Steps between C-alpha positions, in 0.01 A plus 500: 500500500581836345229755426436556130353813347312521171493836324338624180771761471686796638303819554779733601871512575617776734862591561590692813870542567651153504164320541276368218137413576310277255121491544338174384137494387231245422186537293193513722254213455210725603583868437473646148603833347293719263595275205388188692861381531616358834648768726864477602533438874822551701614168647854528630813714492847362440780723631855476364820691545615644164765232443257214569241658269756536219603135542134393497434689177797323339363160610154587363647617167680166465178312582308711246760428233472129577122514454540690172762251376269210593213660304277527807462875456581747225608862507267759346691809395297822500456641150680830462439725201868589469633151559464181298370197694802297387738741669300561819716430801383343825401776740302527820201599285501155337234257609495124506213270418443133562551325169172306535313803633364652179128427550487525880298769677751769613322526837525129574733385773814315401382229742225394256637410158 
């Protein structure tokens, strides 16, 4: 059996020379911040060489596009005063949202839908 890791997201990506470190986080079931939201807790670090990281990003972009095409998630373009929403291009500032996620608590774990 292979070990599996669940993550609520990526906290930080650090590049040092030819090495990329990706820190994975989970939302704490017990610790809360000042706004009563679950605290982010470091869980694991994935370490890539630059080429492997670049290849991984390409694979994830293809998977994301497949989810968008299937209607599972939708892209939310940030509103810019100088730019019309219709002409907003996909950037790293874009966010994605689960298509059926409109009434869900934003602090809820993706494990409980």
